[in-house]
N, C-alpha and C positions, 0 to 999 in steps of 0.2 A: 854467630853465636850458636853453640851447640849445648846439649845438656851437660851439667857439671859432672866431672868424673867422680867426685866424692861419693856419690850415691849410685853408681852403675846400675801575666796574669797580674795581671797585677793584683795581688792580694785579695781583698774582700770582694771586689767586683767579679773576678773569675770564680771565687769560691761560691758566691751567691748564684751565679749562672749554673755552675756544675751541680750544686745542690738541687736547683730547680729541675735540671735535666734528669736527675735521678729520681726525684719524687714529685715532679710536677703533676698537675691535674688539668683536665680539659679546659682549654681557653684561659688558663691562668696567665697573667702577664707579669713580667719581671722587670724592674727598673733598678738594677744594682748600682750602688754608689760606694766608692771607697771612703769609709768614715775617717780614715787617717789623713785624707787629703785636705789641705787648707782651702782648696777651691771647691766649687760645686759643679762637677762635670754634668753635661747634659745627659740624662739617663736615656738608655735605649730600651725598647720594649720588644720582647720575643714572645710569641704565643707558643706555649709548650704543648706537645702531644700528651694525651692521656697515657697512663701506665697500666699494665695488666694488674690483675688482682694480687699477683704474687710480688708486686713491686718491681718487676723487671721492666726494662725499657721495651717499648714496642719495636717491631722490626721496621727499620727506616727504609725509605725508597732507595734502591741501589743507585750508586753513582754510575753514570755511563758517559759515553761520548756526547750525550745531549744534555747532561746536567753538570753543574759545577758545585764545588764545596761551599760556595757562598749561599746556596739555596737550601732551605730546610722545608720539610713537608708542611703543608698548610692545614692545621686543625681547625675545628669550628671555633669562631670567636666567642667571647663572653656575651651574654645577653645585653643588648643595648649598645653594643660597640659597632663600629663600622666594619663591614666585611672586607678583609684584605683582597686585593684584586689578583693576587698571585702568590707564589711562594714567598714566605717571609724571609728577608735577607738577614743573615747574621751580621754583626758588626764587621767592618773591614779588618783584615789582618794587621797586626801591629808589626812594623818593620823591626827585624832583629838580624842585622847583617852578619854577626859572628856566630849565629846558631846554625846548626845543620841537621839534616835528616838523611838516613841511609835509604836509598830507593833501590828498587829492583826492576830495571827496564827490560831485561831479557825475559822472555816468556810472559810478560805482563800484558800483552795485547796492545792496547792503545798507549803509546809512549806519551803523546800529548796530554792525555787524561791524567797519567801519573804525575807529570810535571805541573799540570794545573793544580793538582792536589798539594804538591810541595809548595807551589807558589802561594796557595791559600793559607799556608802556615806563616808566611812572612819571613821565612828563613833566607839567608844569603848563600848558604852552602848546600850542596848535595854530595853524597858519597855513593859510588857504584863500585862493587867488587868485580875484578876481572880475573878470570881463570885462564892463565897463560895457555894451558893445554887446549882450550877451545879456540884459540886464535892461530897458533903455530902447530901445524900437523906434521911437519917435517922440515928439513932444511929448505928455506926459501919457499915454503908452502904455507901461505898465510890466508886466513879468512877474516878480513877486517870489517865486513859490511855491518854487522850488528853493532859493533863498538863505534864505528863511524857515525851511524845514525844516532846513537845515544849521545855522543859528544856534540854533534851538530845541534841536537834538540836542546841540550843543557845550555849551550852557547846562545841559542836563540832566545831562551827564557832569561838570560842574564845571570845564571847561577855561577858561582865559583865551584869548580869540580875537583873533588878528591877521588883519584882512582887507587884502589887497594889491589895490589897484584900478588897472586900466589899460585900454587899448584903447577909445577913444571910438567911439560909433556913427557910421556913415557920414554920417548926416544932419547931424551937427554938424561935419563936416570939410570941408576944401577939396580933399582928395585922396580918391580911391577906393581907394588902397593901404591894406592892412590895418595894424593895430597902430600907430596914431599918435594924437596929442593932438587936441583940438577946435580949430577955427580961432579961436574965441573962448574964451580960457581961463576966462572967467567961467562958461561952461557946466559946466566941471568943478566949480567951486565950488558951483553950483546942485545938481548931482547929489550931491556929497558931503554937502551939507546935508540932502538928502532921505534919503540912506542913513543918516546919523548920527541923524536924527530917528526913523527907523523902528526902529533898533536901539539907541537910547539906553539906556545902563546894561548892555547885554548884549554889546557888542563893546568889548574893552578897548583896542585900538589899531588904527590905520589906517596902512598904508604907502601913500604917495602916489606911484604909478606904479612902473615896473619898468625897470631898465637903460636909462635915457634917453640914455646916451652911445653907444648902438647905433642905426644908421640903421633897422634892421628893427623897432625898438621906438618909433621917432620919425618914422614915415613922413609925408611931406607938410609937414614943418617943417624948419628949419635946426638942425643939431646945435649946441647952444650952452648952456653951463651957466647963463647968466643967464636965458635964456628958460625953461629948466626950473624955475628958482627962481620965476619969475613964475607958472608953473602951480601949483607947490607952495603959493605964497601964496594963490591963489584956493581951492585945495582945503582948506587949513588954515582959512581964514575960514569956509568952509561947515561944517566939522566943529565948530569952536569955538562957532559960533552955535547949533548944535543939541545938542551934548553936550560941555560944557566939561571934563568929567572924562576924556574919551577922550584917549589918547596919540596923538601924530602923529609918524610916522617918515618921513624923506625916502626916496624911491625910491633903491635902491642902484644904483650904476654896475656895469657888467659888467667882468670882468677879461678882457682880450683880447690884450694885447701889441701893439695897433694904435693908431696916432695919426695917421691920415691926414686926419681931419676930414670924411671922406666916408662910409666904412664905420663908423668909430668914432673917438672921442676917447679917448685913454688915460685909464683910470679915475682915476689920481692927478691928472692935469691937470684932469680934469672936476671932481673933488671940490674941488680948490683953487679952481676958478672958482665952484663953488657957494657955498663959504664966503665968498669975496670979494663975491659978489652978495647976501649976507645971509641965507642959508638958515637959519642958527641961530636967527634971531628967529622963525621960523615953526614949528619942530619941537621935539619933546622928545628925539629920538634921531636919529642918523645911520645910515642903512641901509648895509650892506656885504654883498658876496657873495664872501668869500675862498675861492674854490674852490682845491683843492690839486692838481688834475689827477692826476698819479701820484706827486707828491712828498710825503713824510711831513710831518705838520703842523708839526713843530718845525724843519724844515730851511729854510735860506735860500739864495737864488740866489747869494749872495756867500760861501758856505762855502768854505773853502780847498781847494786841489786835493788836499790830503792826506785830505780827507773827500769823495770823489767822490759825486755825486748818485746816488740809487737809480734814478730814472727816466731812461730813455734819450732822452726827448724832452720838449719843453715844460719845459725846465730852465734856460733862459738869460735869463729876464726875471722881474722881481719879481712881475708879475701872476699868475704861475703857482704862487705859494707862499702857503699859508695864513698863515704867520707874518709874512711880509713885508707882505702886504696889511693885516693888522691893525695892525702897528707903524707902517707908513707913514701910514695914515689917522689914527692917534693923533697922530703928529708934525705932520701938517697942521693938525689942530685946535689943538694946543698953540702952533703958530707964529702962529695967529690969536687967541691968548689965550682960547680956549674950553676950559675945564676942566670945564664943567658937564654937557654932553651926552655920554651914553654912545654907543658904537658898537653898534648892534643888528645882529647877524649874521643877517639875514633869509633867507639861503640859504647852505649850504655842503655839501660832501660829497665822496666819492670813488667813482668808478665801478669796478665789477668785472664782467667778463663771465663769470666762472667760475660754472658751474651755471645759466647763463641760456639755454642752447641756442644755436642759430645766430643770430648778430647781426651786422649790417653796421655796423662802427665806422669807416667812412671819415670822416676828420677827427677821430675820437675814438680813434685808435689807442692812446693812453695807457691806455685802459680795459683793455687786454690785459696791462698790466704791473702790475696790482693784483689780488692774490688776494683771495678772500673773507676769509681770516684777516687780511690787511693792512687791508682795508676796515674790518673790525670794530675793529682796533687803532687806526687813524688817527681814526676817529670819536670814540672814547672819549677819546683823547689830546687831540683838538681841544677837546672840551667842557671838559676839565680845564684846558687853557691859558686858555680864557675865564674859568673860575673864578678863576684866579690873577691876573687883571687886573681891577682894580676898575672900570676905564673901559670894560669890555665889558658890555653889557646882555644881555638874553635872546638865546639862540642857537637857530636853527631848522634842523635837519637836512633836507636835500632828498634823498630824499622817502620817504614810507612805502609807498605802494601803487600807483605808476604802472605797475609791472610787471604787476600784477593786472588793469590796465585795457588797457594797450597790448601786453602780451606781449613776445616776443622780436623783434618787427618794428620796434621803436623803441629806439634806443640810450639814451634817457632811463631805460629800465628798468634799466640797469646800476647806477644810483644807488639803486635801491629797497632797502628792508629786507625786501621780500617777493620771492619768485620768481614767475614767471608762473602757476604752479599755486596760488598763494596761500600756500604754506608760507614759513616765516620763515628768513632767512639768519643766519649767525653774528653779523652786525652787530646784528640785532634782539636776540639774546640778550645780547650784550655791553653794549648800551645799557640794556637792562632791568636788568642787575646793576650798572651803573656807579654809584659813590657820588660825589656832588658834593663839592667842596672847601668851597664856600660852604654855610652852614647852611640 
């Protein structure tokens, strides 16, 4: 996910915990119970740290190779209570096998630590983006080591792995500009066959390319959904010949609000062109990136004036709304009589600059209109909206740990579930405790 071009838990229990995390006081205990439940679950108690006078969360102890997401800092207990003997554990993660998180294992330092954090969310899937040019430096000149280690580690943790592959090496391209396809699309098929051969049976799914309706992801070629489908066809042939059991997902268009044909083609227009060019015959799922900007996940750009939008910007086009993107994509598939392929949400999320230090959000100003509590709420609500729609496949939140890599210098950190110091944000806790609707 990059800045948009336009501007160059179950319910009450999770809500109660998050509210306490945001406004809790020293030694206060919380025993959240879902009032909508017919049963009376055993409450859990968490001692919450004090907040600063300005209402912000205190700086948490950074996670390291010697700490786990299951552990929270131990504050002073209330008067008269027993003193905890060590870090107060959070409730165990709720299993959600169809939920996923995008991780960044390269340049992350401790791979095991990143995967423990993902494991602590209870998700069944992880997604890792692969830049083709970092692996194949010339004909038969491969550097597999980093990806080998990543695949082995994901396999060891029992995750289903989605690899998203993009960015052809310069020597395969007609242009020296970065981030584009090869001049000969058959080169992509050749590489995908080698990739799928190497990881046969260990990579569950491959996403072919990333946001091909953006000029910056399609440099050196003409923006055209039919041309993109031709690339997908070559990549799919390569995967199928090497690993017939692997799932193939079409690269997701970007949501931009632009349709000038130069910087971008509107994502709905592009998807419609993909379907008309026959993409469904090559893939098992249709990739989507329904980012919500600062809009709640269940809000629509067409909501009546009596229900004004929460966000003060990026609220006047369907591409800026999670719900609209999902529903519009589904309508496009139905209009072309495709009821078989699910929409795979291979990226989504909400940014919040709260607790992230000084951050330049030029072009991303909407990130200043989402609090950490709202970020947590929107993420869980979006996953549950996917659960309620049988035509939505696995969903991958973007992202787990970029803040721990890039810090506050890069606005992509605002989407992370971790802060730059490695501590987890309320959205991490909310997703950890979220209960899926689907079994």
